[in-house]
N, C-alpha and C positions, 0 to 999 in steps of 0.2 A: 151601540150601551155605551155606557161606559160604568167603568169598578174603578173605586178609591178606594187604596189601604193603606196603614202606616201605622206608626212608622215603622220603619222595615231598616233594619241595617244587612251589610253586602260588603264583601272585603268587591266587591262591583266599584269602577268607577263611576259615574254618572252619563260619560262617552255609552259604556258598557253595557246600559239597562237598554236605552233603545234601541238598539242593534240587536236588543232578542227581537222585539215583537213590531219593528218596523217591517222586516220581512214578511210579515203575516198580516199587514197594514193598521197596526194599531197607532193613533198618537200618543209620545209618552208625555207626561207632566212632570216634570217630580224639584216637591216643595220641601226646604228643609228650614223646618220651623220651630224652635225652643228660643222658650222669651229668657234666661236669660247670655246673653253674644256670651261669653270665659265657653258654657258647655258647649255652642253654636259653633264652636270653634272645632274642639275637639271630637265632637261626635259626627260622626256616621250612618244617625240614621235622619229617614227620607221621609216625605208622603210622595206614592204613588199611584199616575192616576192614569187608567188606558181607556182611551176613546175612537172606537171605529162600528164595521158592521160583520155581525156572525154572522155568515151565510150557510146555513146548513143545505148536507145533498142526502136523497135521499140513494139507496145503495143498492 
C-alpha cells in the first residue's frame, strides 16, 4: 500500500516523522517542493509518502 499526502505542516523535524511510522513497517519519503527558493527556506510544508504492507487479522 502506498499513500501520499501534503502539503502538510508540523512542528516535527524530518527525522521524527519516520520514527512514527517505521515501527509499524512503513517506509517514509519526505519532500519539500516549493517553486520559490525564498519561501522554500522559510516553509515547513512537506509532502509525505508512506509505503508498506497492511496486514489485517481476523479477531
